[in-house]
C-alpha positions as CSV (number, residue, x, y, z in Angstrom):
1,M,-0.9,-15.7,-9.1
2,S,-2.4,-15.5,-5.5
3,A,-4.7,-12.4,-4.5
4,I,-1.9,-12.1,-1.6
5,V,1.0,-11.7,-4.1
6,E,-1.1,-9.4,-6.4
7,K,-2.1,-6.9,-3.3
8,W,1.9,-6.6,-2.0
9,N,3.1,-5.9,-5.7
10,E,0.5,-3.2,-6.0
11,I,1.7,-1.9,-2.4
12,K,5.3,-1.9,-3.4
13,V,4.4,0.2,-6.9
14,L,2.0,2.6,-4.7
15,V,5.5,3.1,-2.0
16,E,8.0,3.4,-5.1
17,S,5.8,6.2,-6.5
18,L,5.5,8.0,-3.0
19,E,9.3,8.7,-3.1
20,L,9.4,11.4,-5.3
21,D,6.7,13.2,-3.5
22,V,7.7,12.3,-0.2
23,H,11.2,14.0,-1.0
24,K,9.5,16.9,-2.9
25,N,7.5,18.0,0.3
26,A,10.7,17.7,2.1
27,N,11.9,20.1,0.2
28,G,9.0,22.8,1.1
29,N,6.9,21.8,-2.3
30,S,3.6,21.7,-0.3
31,S,2.1,20.3,-3.6
32,A,3.8,17.1,-3.6
33,G,2.6,16.9,0.3
34,V,-0.7,16.2,-0.8
35,R,-0.1,13.8,-2.8
36,A,2.1,12.2,-0.7
37,R,-0.5,12.5,2.1
38,R,-3.1,10.9,-0.4
39,G,-0.8,8.1,-1.3
40,L,-0.3,7.3,2.2
41,R,-3.9,6.9,3.2
42,Q,-4.3,4.6,0.2
43,L,-1.1,2.6,1.5
44,K,-2.8,2.2,4.1
45,N,-6.2,1.0,3.4
46,G,-4.3,-1.2,0.8
47,A,-2.3,-2.7,3.8
48,A,-4.9,-3.4,5.7
49,E,-6.8,-5.5,2.7
50,L,-3.5,-7.6,2.6
51,V,-4.1,-8.3,6.3
52,K,-7.8,-9.6,5.5
53,L,-6.4,-11.5,2.3
54,T,-4.1,-13.5,4.5
55,I,-6.7,-13.7,7.6
56,A,-8.7,-15.1,5.0
57,E,-6.3,-17.4,3.5
58,E,-4.7,-19.0,6.9
59,K,-8.6,-19.8,7.7
60,A,-9.4,-21.5,4.4
61,R,-6.1,-23.5,4.7
62,K,-7.1,-24.6,8.2
63,E,-11.0,-25.8,7.0
64,S,-9.4,-27.5,4.5
């Protein structure tokens, strides 16, 4: 499996795991808010990594 697909799957799992904490935080659970924000930062970094992977893949294809 390509690195792009693997990173995408990691991001999807992270989003699914964040859902419960986001709902708990919306209902007033501040600890869940801390966990949700931490997860959102991980999501941001993961998305940036995915962008870098896709750009590198496109460059590699053009050079071939």
